Every structure is written in C-alpha cells, then in structure tokens.
BAROKOL-522826 format. One record per residue (C-alpha): x, y, z; residue in one letter. Coordinates in Angstrom, 1 decimal. Layout:
N
+--------+--------+--------+-------+
!     xx !     yy !     zz ! mivex !
+--------+--------+--------+-------+
!      X !      Y !      Z !     A !
...
+--------+--------+--------+-------+
//
This chain:
473
+--------+--------+--------+-------+
!     xx !     yy !     zz ! mivex !
+--------+--------+--------+-------+
!   57.2 !   92.3 !   49.8 !     M !
!   60.3 !   93.6 !   51.6 !     V !
!   58.2 !   96.0 !   53.6 !     I !
!   55.9 !   93.2 !   54.6 !     L !
!   58.8 !   91.0 !   55.7 !     H !
!   60.2 !   93.9 !   57.7 !     L !
!   56.9 !   94.7 !   59.3 !     S !
!   56.5 !   91.1 !   60.6 !     F !
!   60.1 !   91.1 !   61.5 !     F !
!   59.8 !   94.3 !   63.6 !     E !
!   56.6 !   93.0 !   65.3 !     L !
!   58.2 !   89.8 !   66.3 !     E !
!   61.3 !   91.7 !   67.4 !     R !
!   59.3 !   94.1 !   69.7 !     V !
!   57.4 !   91.2 !   71.3 !     L !
!   60.5 !   89.2 !   71.8 !     F !
!   62.3 !   92.3 !   73.1 !     R !
!   59.5 !   92.9 !   75.7 !     K !
!   59.8 !   89.4 !   77.0 !     K !
!   63.6 !   89.7 !   77.1 !     W !
!   63.5 !   92.9 !   79.1 !     I !
!   61.3 !   91.2 !   81.7 !     I !
!   63.7 !   88.2 !   81.9 !     L !
!   66.7 !   90.6 !   82.0 !     E !
!   65.2 !   92.6 !   84.9 !     F !
!   64.4 !   89.4 !   86.9 !     N !
!   67.9 !   88.1 !   86.2 !     F !
!   69.6 !   91.3 !   87.4 !     I !
!   67.3 !   91.5 !   90.3 !     N !
!   68.1 !   88.0 !   91.4 !     S !
!   71.8 !   88.6 !   90.9 !     F !
!   72.9 !   88.6 !   94.5 !     Q !
!   75.6 !   91.1 !   95.4 !     L !
!   77.3 !   89.7 !   98.5 !     K !
!   78.7 !   92.2 !  101.1 !     P !
!   82.0 !   90.5 !  100.7 !     S !
!   82.2 !   91.9 !   97.2 !     S !
!   82.5 !   95.4 !   98.7 !     V !
!   85.5 !   95.0 !  101.0 !     P !
!   86.3 !   98.7 !  101.2 !     D !
!   83.9 !  101.6 !  101.1 !     L !
!   86.5 !  103.6 !   99.2 !     N !
!   86.8 !  101.0 !   96.3 !     Q !
!   83.6 !  102.2 !   94.5 !     D !
!   84.9 !  101.9 !   91.0 !     S !
!   86.5 !   98.5 !   91.5 !     Y !
!   83.3 !   97.1 !   93.0 !     S !
!   80.8 !   98.0 !   90.3 !     W !
!   83.2 !   97.2 !   87.5 !     Q !
!   83.9 !   93.8 !   89.0 !     K !
!   80.1 !   93.0 !   89.3 !     E !
!   79.2 !   94.3 !   85.9 !     I !
!   82.0 !   92.3 !   84.3 !     N !
!   80.5 !   89.1 !   85.9 !     I !
!   77.1 !   90.0 !   84.6 !     L !
!   78.4 !   90.8 !   81.1 !     I !
!   80.3 !   87.5 !   81.0 !     A !
!   77.1 !   85.6 !   81.9 !     R !
!   75.1 !   87.3 !   79.2 !     Y !
!   77.9 !   86.9 !   76.7 !     L !
!   78.2 !   83.1 !   77.5 !     T !
!   74.4 !   82.7 !   76.9 !     I !
!   74.6 !   84.7 !   73.7 !     G !
!   77.6 !   82.8 !   72.4 !     T !
!   76.0 !   79.5 !   73.0 !     I !
!   72.9 !   80.7 !   71.1 !     I !
!   75.1 !   82.0 !   68.2 !     A !
!   76.9 !   78.6 !   68.0 !     M !
!   73.5 !   76.9 !   67.6 !     V !
!   71.9 !   79.4 !   65.2 !     L !
!   75.0 !   80.1 !   63.0 !     N !
!   74.9 !   76.7 !   61.2 !     P !
!   71.1 !   76.8 !   61.1 !     V !
!   71.2 !   80.0 !   59.1 !     F !
!   73.1 !   77.9 !   56.5 !     G !
!   69.6 !   77.0 !   55.3 !     L !
!   69.1 !   80.7 !   54.3 !     V !
!   72.3 !   80.4 !   52.3 !     D !
!   71.1 !   77.2 !   50.7 !     Y !
!   67.9 !   79.0 !   49.3 !     F !
!   69.5 !   82.4 !   48.7 !     A !
!   72.8 !   81.4 !   47.2 !     Q !
!   72.7 !   77.7 !   46.4 !     H !
!   75.8 !   77.7 !   44.3 !     D !
!   77.9 !   79.0 !   47.2 !     K !
!   76.2 !   77.1 !   50.0 !     W !
!   79.1 !   74.7 !   50.6 !     V !
!   81.6 !   77.5 !   50.9 !     E !
!   79.3 !   79.5 !   53.2 !     F !
!   78.6 !   76.4 !   55.4 !     M !
!   82.3 !   75.7 !   55.8 !     A !
!   82.9 !   79.3 !   56.9 !     I !
!   80.0 !   79.1 !   59.3 !     R !
!   81.3 !   75.9 !   60.9 !     L !
!   84.8 !   77.5 !   61.1 !     L !
!   83.4 !   80.6 !   62.8 !     V !
!   81.3 !   78.4 !   65.1 !     T !
!   84.4 !   76.5 !   66.2 !     C !
!   86.1 !   79.8 !   66.9 !     F !
!   83.2 !   80.9 !   69.1 !     L !
!   83.5 !   77.6 !   71.0 !     G !
!   87.2 !   78.1 !   71.6 !     V !
!   86.7 !   81.7 !   72.8 !     C !
!   83.9 !   80.4 !   75.1 !     L !
!   86.2 !   77.8 !   76.6 !     L !
!   88.9 !   80.5 !   77.2 !     C !
!   87.5 !   81.5 !   80.6 !     R !
!   90.5 !   83.7 !   81.7 !     P !
!   89.9 !   86.1 !   78.8 !     L !
!   86.1 !   86.0 !   79.3 !     L !
!   86.6 !   86.7 !   83.0 !     K !
!   89.3 !   89.4 !   82.7 !     F !
!   87.7 !   91.6 !   80.1 !     N !
!   84.3 !   90.3 !   78.9 !     P !
!   83.6 !   93.5 !   76.8 !     Q !
!   86.8 !   92.9 !   74.8 !     L !
!   85.9 !   89.2 !   74.4 !     T !
!   82.4 !   90.2 !   73.2 !     G !
!   83.9 !   92.7 !   70.7 !     L !
!   86.2 !   90.0 !   69.3 !     I !
!   83.3 !   87.5 !   69.0 !     L !
!   80.9 !   89.9 !   67.4 !     F !
!   83.6 !   91.2 !   65.0 !     M !
!   84.2 !   87.6 !   63.9 !     T !
!   80.5 !   87.1 !   63.2 !     I !
!   80.2 !   90.4 !   61.4 !     V !
!   83.3 !   89.6 !   59.3 !     T !
!   81.6 !   86.3 !   58.2 !     Q !
!   78.3 !   88.0 !   57.3 !     D !
!   79.8 !   91.0 !   55.6 !     S !
!   81.6 !   88.6 !   53.3 !     Y !
!   78.4 !   86.8 !   52.5 !     F !
!   76.6 !   90.2 !   52.1 !     Y !
!   79.2 !   91.4 !   49.6 !     S !
!   78.4 !   88.4 !   47.4 !     L !
!   74.6 !   89.1 !   47.3 !     S !
!   72.7 !   89.8 !   44.1 !     T !
!   69.6 !   91.9 !   43.3 !     P !
!   67.6 !   88.7 !   43.6 !     A !
!   68.7 !   87.7 !   47.1 !     N !
!   69.9 !   90.9 !   48.8 !     I !
!   66.7 !   91.3 !   50.7 !     H !
!   66.8 !   87.9 !   52.3 !     Q !
!   70.5 !   88.3 !   53.1 !     I !
!   69.9 !   91.7 !   54.6 !     S !
!   67.3 !   90.3 !   57.0 !     L !
!   69.7 !   87.5 !   58.0 !     A !
!   72.4 !   90.1 !   58.5 !     Y !
!   70.1 !   92.3 !   60.7 !     I !
!   69.4 !   89.3 !   63.0 !     T !
!   73.1 !   89.6 !   64.1 !     D !
!   72.4 !   93.0 !   65.5 !     F !
!   69.1 !   91.9 !   67.0 !     V !
!   70.9 !   89.3 !   69.0 !     G !
!   73.7 !   91.7 !   69.9 !     A !
!   71.3 !   94.2 !   71.3 !     S !
!   69.9 !   91.5 !   73.6 !     M !
!   73.1 !   90.0 !   75.0 !     V !
!   75.9 !   92.5 !   74.7 !     L !
!   76.6 !   95.4 !   77.1 !     M !
!   79.4 !   97.7 !   76.1 !     W !
!   80.6 !  101.1 !   77.1 !     S !
!   80.6 !  103.8 !   74.4 !     A !
!   84.3 !  103.3 !   73.3 !     P !
!   83.7 !   99.6 !   72.5 !     F !
!   80.6 !  100.5 !   70.5 !     A !
!   82.5 !  103.2 !   68.5 !     I !
!   85.3 !  100.8 !   67.7 !     V !
!   82.9 !   98.2 !   66.5 !     F !
!   81.0 !  100.7 !   64.2 !     M !
!   84.3 !  101.8 !   62.7 !     C !
!   85.3 !   98.1 !   62.1 !     Y !
!   81.8 !   97.3 !   60.7 !     F !
!   82.0 !  100.1 !   58.2 !     I !
!   85.5 !   99.3 !   57.1 !     L !
!   85.0 !   95.5 !   56.8 !     V !
!   81.8 !   96.0 !   54.7 !     N !
!   83.5 !   98.5 !   52.5 !     F !
!   86.5 !   96.2 !   52.1 !     F !
!   84.4 !   93.2 !   51.0 !     F !
!   82.1 !   95.3 !   48.9 !     F !
!   85.0 !   96.8 !   46.8 !     T !
!   86.5 !   93.3 !   46.6 !     L !
!   83.6 !   91.2 !   45.6 !     H !
!   80.3 !   93.0 !   44.9 !     S !
!   79.1 !   93.6 !   41.4 !     S !
!   76.3 !   95.9 !   42.5 !     L !
!   76.4 !   99.7 !   42.1 !     P !
!   76.9 !  101.5 !   45.4 !     V !
!   73.5 !  103.3 !   45.1 !     E !
!   71.7 !  100.0 !   44.5 !     Q !
!   73.6 !   98.2 !   47.2 !     F !
!   72.7 !  100.9 !   49.8 !     L !
!   69.1 !  101.3 !   48.7 !     S !
!   68.3 !   97.6 !   48.5 !     E !
!   69.5 !   96.8 !   52.0 !     G !
!   72.8 !   98.4 !   52.8 !     G !
!   71.3 !  101.4 !   54.6 !     L !
!   68.9 !   99.2 !   56.5 !     L !
!   71.7 !   97.0 !   57.8 !     V !
!   73.7 !  100.2 !   58.8 !     L !
!   70.6 !  101.5 !   60.6 !     A !
!   70.2 !   98.2 !   62.4 !     G !
!   73.9 !   98.3 !   63.5 !     A !
!   73.6 !  101.9 !   64.8 !     L !
!   70.4 !  101.1 !   66.7 !     F !
!   71.8 !   97.9 !   68.2 !     S !
!   74.9 !   99.7 !   69.3 !     M !
!   72.8 !  102.4 !   70.9 !     A !
!   70.8 !   99.7 !   72.8 !     M !
!   74.0 !   97.9 !   73.8 !     V !
!   75.5 !  101.2 !   75.3 !     V !
!   72.1 !  102.1 !   76.9 !     F !
!   71.8 !   98.6 !   78.6 !     R !
!   75.4 !   98.9 !   79.8 !     Y !
!   74.7 !  102.2 !   81.6 !     H !
!   71.3 !  101.1 !   82.8 !     A !
!   72.8 !   97.9 !   84.4 !     V !
!   75.7 !   99.9 !   85.7 !     K !
!   73.3 !  102.3 !   87.5 !     G !
!   71.4 !   99.4 !   89.0 !     M !
!   74.5 !   97.7 !   90.2 !     L !
!   75.9 !  100.9 !   91.7 !     I !
!   72.6 !  101.5 !   93.5 !     S !
!   72.7 !   97.9 !   94.9 !     K !
!   76.3 !   98.3 !   96.0 !     L !
!   75.4 !  101.7 !   97.7 !     D !
!   72.5 !  100.0 !   99.4 !     L !
!   74.7 !   97.2 !  100.7 !     I !
!   77.3 !   99.7 !  101.9 !     K !
!   74.6 !  101.7 !  103.7 !     S !
!   73.3 !   98.6 !  105.3 !     N !
!   76.8 !   97.6 !  106.4 !     E !
!   77.4 !  101.1 !  107.8 !     W !
!   74.1 !  101.1 !  109.6 !     M !
!   74.8 !   97.7 !  111.0 !     A !
!   78.2 !   98.9 !  112.2 !     L !
!   76.7 !  102.0 !  113.8 !     Q !
!   74.0 !   99.9 !  115.5 !     N !
!   76.7 !   97.6 !  116.8 !     E !
!   78.7 !  100.5 !  118.1 !     I !
!   75.5 !  102.0 !  119.7 !     I !
!   74.7 !   98.7 !  121.3 !     E !
!   78.2 !   98.3 !  122.6 !     Q !
!   78.2 !  101.8 !  124.0 !     K !
!   74.8 !  101.2 !  125.6 !     S !
!   76.1 !   98.1 !  127.3 !     M !
!   79.2 !  100.0 !  128.5 !     E !
!   77.0 !  102.8 !  129.8 !     L !
!   74.7 !  100.4 !  131.7 !     Q !
!   77.8 !   98.8 !  133.2 !     K !
!   79.2 !  102.2 !  134.1 !     S !
!   75.9 !  103.3 !  135.7 !     N !
!   75.7 !  100.1 !  137.6 !     S !
!   79.3 !  100.6 !  138.9 !     R !
!   78.5 !  104.2 !  139.9 !     L !
!   75.4 !  103.1 !  141.8 !     K !
!   77.4 !  100.4 !  143.6 !     E !
!   80.1 !  103.0 !  144.3 !     F !
!   77.7 !  105.5 !  145.7 !     A !
!   76.1 !  102.9 !  147.9 !     Y !
!   79.4 !  101.6 !  149.2 !     I !
!   80.7 !  105.1 !  149.8 !     V !
!   77.5 !  106.2 !  151.6 !     S !
!   77.6 !  103.0 !  153.7 !     H !
!   81.2 !  103.5 !  154.6 !     D !
!   80.7 !  107.2 !  155.5 !     L !
!   77.9 !  106.4 !  157.9 !     K !
!   80.0 !  104.2 !  160.0 !     S !
!   82.6 !  106.8 !  161.1 !     P !
!   79.9 !  109.4 !  161.5 !     L !
!   78.1 !  107.1 !  164.0 !     R !
!   81.5 !  106.7 !  165.7 !     G !
!   81.9 !  110.4 !  166.0 !     I !
!   78.4 !  110.8 !  167.3 !     R !
!   79.0 !  108.2 !  169.9 !     N !
!   82.3 !  109.8 !  171.0 !     I !
!   80.6 !  113.2 !  171.3 !     A !
!   77.8 !  111.6 !  173.3 !     S !
!   80.3 !  109.9 !  175.7 !     W !
!   82.2 !  113.2 !  176.1 !     I !
!   79.0 !  115.0 !  176.9 !     K !
!   78.0 !  112.3 !  179.5 !     E !
!   81.4 !  111.8 !  181.1 !     D !
!   82.7 !  115.3 !  181.1 !     C !
!   79.5 !  117.4 !  181.5 !     I !
!   80.6 !  118.6 !  184.9 !     S !
!   84.0 !  119.8 !  183.7 !     T !
!   82.8 !  121.5 !  180.4 !     L !
!   81.9 !  125.1 !  180.3 !     N !
!   79.0 !  126.4 !  178.3 !     Q !
!   81.1 !  127.0 !  175.2 !     E !
!   82.2 !  123.4 !  175.2 !     G !
!   78.7 !  122.2 !  175.5 !     V !
!   77.6 !  124.4 !  172.6 !     N !
!   80.4 !  123.0 !  170.5 !     H !
!   79.2 !  119.5 !  171.2 !     L !
!   75.7 !  120.4 !  170.3 !     K !
!   76.9 !  122.0 !  167.0 !     L !
!   78.9 !  118.9 !  166.3 !     M !
!   75.9 !  116.7 !  166.8 !     D !
!   73.8 !  118.9 !  164.6 !     K !
!   76.4 !  118.8 !  161.8 !     Q !
!   76.6 !  115.0 !  162.1 !     I !
!   72.9 !  114.8 !  161.6 !     L !
!   73.0 !  117.0 !  158.6 !     K !
!   75.9 !  114.9 !  157.1 !     M !
!   73.9 !  111.8 !  157.6 !     E !
!   70.8 !  113.3 !  155.9 !     N !
!   73.1 !  114.5 !  153.0 !     L !
!   74.6 !  111.0 !  152.6 !     I !
!   71.1 !  109.6 !  152.5 !     K !
!   70.0 !  112.1 !  149.9 !     A !
!   73.0 !  111.5 !  147.7 !     I !
!   72.4 !  107.7 !  147.9 !     L !
!   68.8 !  108.2 !  146.9 !     E !
!   69.7 !  110.6 !  144.1 !     Y !
!   72.3 !  108.2 !  142.6 !     S !
!   69.9 !  105.2 !  142.7 !     Q !
!   66.8 !  106.9 !  141.3 !     T !
!   68.2 !  109.7 !  139.1 !     G !
!   67.3 !  113.4 !  139.0 !     A !
!   64.0 !  112.8 !  137.2 !     A !
!   62.7 !  110.3 !  139.8 !     K !
!   64.1 !  112.1 !  142.9 !     S !
!   61.7 !  113.3 !  145.6 !     K !
!   59.9 !  116.6 !  144.7 !     I !
!   58.9 !  118.6 !  147.7 !     E !
!   58.2 !  122.1 !  149.0 !     W !
!   61.5 !  123.7 !  150.1 !     I !
!   61.8 !  126.6 !  152.5 !     N !
!   64.6 !  128.6 !  151.0 !     L !
!   65.5 !  130.6 !  154.1 !     D !
!   66.1 !  127.4 !  156.1 !     E !
!   67.9 !  125.7 !  153.2 !     L !
!   70.3 !  128.6 !  152.7 !     I !
!   70.9 !  128.9 !  156.4 !     K !
!   71.8 !  125.2 !  156.6 !     D !
!   74.2 !  125.4 !  153.6 !     V !
!   75.9 !  128.5 !  155.1 !     I !
!   76.5 !  126.7 !  158.4 !     E !
!   78.2 !  123.8 !  156.4 !     M !
!   80.5 !  126.0 !  154.3 !     V !
!   81.4 !  128.9 !  156.6 !     E !
!   84.5 !  127.8 !  158.6 !     I !
!   86.2 !  131.0 !  160.0 !     D !
!   83.4 !  133.6 !  160.3 !     N !
!   85.2 !  136.0 !  157.9 !     R !
!   82.3 !  136.0 !  155.4 !     T !
!   79.5 !  138.5 !  155.2 !     N !
!   76.4 !  136.9 !  153.6 !     F !
!   73.7 !  139.1 !  152.1 !     K !
!   70.5 !  137.2 !  151.2 !     I !
!   67.8 !  138.5 !  149.0 !     N !
!   65.2 !  135.6 !  148.7 !     A !
!   62.3 !  137.2 !  146.8 !     H !
!   60.7 !  133.7 !  146.7 !     V !
!   60.1 !  132.2 !  150.2 !     P !
!   59.6 !  128.6 !  149.1 !     Q !
!   59.8 !  126.6 !  145.9 !     I !
!   58.9 !  123.1 !  144.8 !     K !
!   61.8 !  121.0 !  143.6 !     G !
!   64.5 !  118.5 !  144.5 !     T !
!   66.2 !  119.4 !  147.8 !     R !
!   69.4 !  117.5 !  147.2 !     I !
!   70.0 !  119.3 !  143.8 !     V !
!   69.4 !  122.8 !  145.1 !     I !
!   71.4 !  122.1 !  148.3 !     S !
!   74.4 !  120.6 !  146.5 !     Q !
!   74.6 !  123.3 !  143.9 !     V !
!   74.3 !  126.1 !  146.5 !     L !
!   76.9 !  124.4 !  148.6 !     Q !
!   79.3 !  124.0 !  145.7 !     N !
!   79.0 !  127.7 !  144.6 !     L !
!   79.2 !  129.1 !  148.1 !     L !
!   82.2 !  126.9 !  148.9 !     T !
!   84.0 !  128.2 !  145.8 !     N !
!   83.1 !  131.8 !  146.6 !     S !
!   84.7 !  131.4 !  150.1 !     I !
!   87.6 !  129.2 !  149.2 !     K !
!   88.9 !  131.2 !  146.3 !     H !
!   88.3 !  134.7 !  147.8 !     N !
!   91.5 !  136.5 !  148.5 !     D !
!   90.0 !  139.4 !  150.5 !     K !
!   90.3 !  139.8 !  154.3 !     T !
!   86.6 !  140.3 !  154.6 !     L !
!   84.7 !  138.2 !  152.1 !     R !
!   81.4 !  139.5 !  150.7 !     E !
!   78.9 !  136.9 !  149.3 !     V !
!   75.5 !  137.8 !  148.0 !     E !
!   72.7 !  135.3 !  147.4 !     I !
!   69.7 !  136.4 !  145.4 !     E !
!   66.6 !  134.3 !  144.4 !     I !
!   63.9 !  135.6 !  142.1 !     R !
!   61.2 !  134.3 !  139.9 !     S !
!   61.3 !  135.2 !  136.2 !     S !
!   59.6 !  133.9 !  133.0 !     S !
!   58.7 !  130.5 !  134.3 !     G !
!   62.0 !  129.9 !  136.1 !     Y !
!   63.5 !  130.4 !  139.6 !     F !
!   66.8 !  132.2 !  139.1 !     Q !
!   69.5 !  131.9 !  141.7 !     F !
!   72.5 !  134.3 !  141.8 !     M !
!   75.6 !  133.9 !  144.0 !     I !
!   78.0 !  136.9 !  143.8 !     A !
!   81.3 !  137.5 !  145.6 !     D !
!   84.1 !  140.0 !  145.8 !     N !
!   86.8 !  137.6 !  144.9 !     G !
!   89.6 !  137.8 !  142.3 !     P !
!   87.2 !  137.1 !  139.3 !     G !
!   87.7 !  134.9 !  136.3 !     I !
!   89.0 !  135.9 !  132.9 !     E !
!   86.5 !  135.6 !  130.0 !     A !
!   88.6 !  132.9 !  128.2 !     K !
!   88.1 !  130.6 !  131.2 !     D !
!   84.3 !  131.0 !  131.5 !     H !
!   83.6 !  127.8 !  129.7 !     S !
!   86.7 !  126.0 !  130.9 !     K !
!   85.6 !  125.9 !  134.5 !     I !
!   82.6 !  123.8 !  133.6 !     F !
!   84.7 !  121.1 !  132.0 !     D !
!   85.5 !  118.0 !  134.1 !     L !
!   88.9 !  118.0 !  136.0 !     F !
!   89.7 !  121.6 !  134.8 !     Q !
!   91.1 !  123.9 !  137.5 !     T !
!   92.3 !  127.5 !  137.1 !     L !
!   94.5 !  127.7 !  140.2 !     R !
!   97.7 !  126.1 !  141.5 !     D !
!   96.6 !  122.7 !  142.9 !     E !
!   99.0 !  123.1 !  145.8 !     T !
!   97.3 !  126.3 !  146.9 !     S !
!   93.7 !  125.1 !  146.7 !     F !
!   92.2 !  121.7 !  147.2 !     E !
!   90.7 !  121.6 !  143.8 !     N !
!   89.5 !  118.4 !  142.0 !     T !
!   87.8 !  120.0 !  139.0 !     G !
!   84.6 !  118.1 !  139.4 !     I !
!   82.5 !  120.4 !  141.6 !     G !
!   81.2 !  122.9 !  139.0 !     L !
!   80.7 !  120.3 !  136.2 !     P !
!   78.7 !  118.1 !  138.5 !     V !
!   76.6 !  121.0 !  139.7 !     A !
!   75.9 !  122.2 !  136.2 !     K !
!   75.0 !  118.7 !  135.2 !     K !
!   72.5 !  118.4 !  138.1 !     M !
!   70.9 !  121.7 !  137.1 !     V !
!   70.6 !  120.7 !  133.5 !     E !
!   69.0 !  117.4 !  134.4 !     E !
!   66.4 !  119.3 !  136.2 !     E !
!   65.7 !  121.3 !  133.1 !     G !
!   67.6 !  124.4 !  134.0 !     G !
!   70.9 !  126.1 !  133.1 !     N !
!   74.0 !  127.5 !  134.7 !     M !
!   76.2 !  130.4 !  133.6 !     W !
!   78.8 !  132.9 !  134.7 !     L !
!   79.5 !  136.6 !  134.6 !     E !
!   82.8 !  137.7 !  135.9 !     S !
!   85.5 !  140.4 !  135.4 !     T !
!   89.1 !  139.9 !  136.8 !     P !
!   89.5 !  142.0 !  140.0 !     G !
!   85.8 !  142.6 !  140.4 !     K !
!   84.5 !  139.3 !  141.6 !     G !
!   82.2 !  136.7 !  140.0 !     S !
!   78.4 !  136.1 !  139.6 !     R !
!   77.3 !  132.6 !  139.1 !     F !
!   73.7 !  132.0 !  138.0 !     Y !
!   71.6 !  128.9 !  137.8 !     F !
!   67.9 !  128.6 !  136.9 !     S !
!   65.3 !  125.9 !  137.6 !     L !
!   61.9 !  125.6 !  136.0 !     P !
!   59.2 !  126.9 !  138.3 !     S !
!   56.7 !  124.2 !  137.1 !     N !
!   59.0 !  121.4 !  138.4 !     S !
+--------+--------+--------+-------+
//
C-alpha cells in the first residue's frame, strides 16, 4: 500500500515538476535585466548576486504564501492520522503560519539576504514537522512520512541555495529529527528508519541537491544575460565612437578640400601677376635686354606655366582622391626632365637617369610629386661640392620600381622608419627648411596607389629611396 501511494505520489510530482520547470524558465526569461543594473563592467560579482537575490526573493515570497495556505490545510492529515493530538498540532501549525507571515512582512531581511531568510523559514517548518514525525506510531507513520516529504517537494520548487546553505540545513535537519526522536518516539530506531525515516532522509537529500542545482543553473543564466547586456553596451559605445570619428573625419576631409581649393585659388593670383609682369618687361624692355635676359624671361614663363598646371593637379587630386584621379600614359623622360628643372637651382648636381621603361600608365600628379620630393631631399641635404643623383626605373614582378640614389651624408638605420613619420626631422631646423611632412605625404600617396616606399642607407655612403607602383594601374 505504501509503495502504491509512493508511485502515485512520484508520478504526480514528476508531472507537476515538468510544468513548474516550464513556468520557471518563462519566468526567468521574462525577468528583464536593465542595463542600469550593470553600472560598472568590473562589478561582475555584485551584479549577478544582486539579480539572483531579487529572483530568490520573488520565488521565496511565492513559496511562503503557498506554505501559509497549505500548512493549516495539512491539519486535516493530522486529524485523521493522530486525532488525539489534532488540537495541539493545529495550534502549532497556526503559530508557525503566523511566524511565516511575520517573516514575509519583514522586507529588509528578505531583500538583504533571501537565502538566509529562506533557511530560517524552512528550518521553522522542518522543526514543526520533525516534532510531529517523532510522535508517529506504526499505524500512521506512512501517512506522516508522505506529509513530511511534501515539505521537500515544495522546497525543491521554490528555494535556491548555494551549497553552504544546503549543508547547514541538512545538518540541522538531522540534528532536530534526532533530538525529537530521542525525546518523544517510542519506536525502535530500525523500525523508525525502515518504515519511513530513510525515505524522508532521501527526500531531504534529493531536494537539497535540486535546490543547489537550480541555484547554479539560474546563476549561469543570469551571468550570461549580464554578459550579453555588457557586450551590447560595449558594442553600442564602440559604434557611437566610430560614428563620432566618422563625422569628425568627414568634417576634416571637407575642411582639407576647402583648404586645398582656397590655397590653389590664392596661389594662382600671384602667379598671374608674375606672368603679367614678365610679359610687360618683355614688351617694354625687349630692345634693352640681351639674349640671356630674354632666355631668363622665357624660362620664367615656362616655370609659371608648370606651376599653374601643378596647382591645378593638386586641386584635382584633393577633390577626387587618388583612386579617382586621372589615369593616363606618362612619358617618363619628359616627366623626369620637368621635375629636374623644378628642383635644380644651382647647377651643382650631376643627374644619371636609367629609365628602362619609357612610359607607364598611372596618375601623373602622384609620380611627379613623389619624384619632386625625393629629388629635392637628395639635393637639399647633400653636403658634397658636386652632388651625384641617380634615377633608375625598371619593371619587376607586376610593379614599376623607382630608385633615387645620392652621394649625400646617409641616414642611420635607427632613423629609417622615423623619417616617414609626420613632422619628424633629422637635421637642425635652422640649417634646413624642413617641415617633416614631405616624405610622409609622398609615402601616403604611393600607398594609396597600391605601392610601397622604403629606404636603404648607410651613414657616409649616401641613400637609396625606392618606391613601387602596380604596373596594372
């Protein structure tokens, strides 16, 4: 008969447990964790403990209300099982129910440490039922055992404890039952255990295992949700930073385009003035100028025209970008000759040109500006009486490789990367008109075309600057 009762009891418990798990999952899933509950990404422990305490308190409140309703109802079991002690048992049940109500109204304790509150409440109920159980007889021990086990069934559904609380409870459970058994029970120990004591003990152990398991399962779910919220907040912050940087970059690009346009426009005006003055000198003083003076005026006019074309190309490059600049066939001999005429100022430089590639297809302004920058540096920083500059162009492995070598003082190995940093100069600024932007800008222009720039140099033996451009550009 006992086995039959237990079988129905277990079947009902499993079905009810299944429904409760579904409800519990939905409840936790709907438990909204607000980002404000995670004020600091470093307060991981505080965050999940705070949230799980709120959840434990909610479960404990529901369980306590159910216990307050069912505890007096179970007085009916006392009425049929131990009719002669029913009044005493009912008085104790009502007293315990009132205590549960008082604890439920004590919100600070419930909010501060809901696990401790739950331990106190469950110990109170177990103390009540262990006293009843110690007064059982062979005739009614089965019914009282089943009533006792319902305590643990309910506990496994509403309580969530960490392992230390479960261990403390099991120690108290064993001690209080042993105390009341030795004080009141007339049954032998073997009969007491075999008739229901071991079953109650097994129920207590199983329920505590479930309580600890549920605690860690819910803890894991809450930590995952908190981590997800933190990740979302971090991603939102990064997106905000990226958006802000993007807006700043757009404003910066807009200002640079306006600057390039204004500078180009302002430079054209004095150039036109110089051209007009040269034209007036040529017209008014043609009879008094010798052939050398006439040649100088022609050279000036030619240089002004090149400067105007250069300003126009720079303006176009700043407005459209390297990728959208005009791609054209470039005669390298003519380009190199034009660049040399612009950079050579005192006729003390011997240029050696080895252009193995007569013409290439690319962006004229990029190649012109890079060559002009490198040749200007080779001349300006050369400390020799007779400067030697070699220009070599060859095709290799899908790239056009340019090399500019000089017989200057050279550059130490530790400075090979420094010279490509913006505003970095190696010489005394009073000796050379350095700004530290020429090489970085030239390298950036080459890289935007899909190429690369590098340096080979030994102090006292000159320098070799290389840059490459894709041949399919």
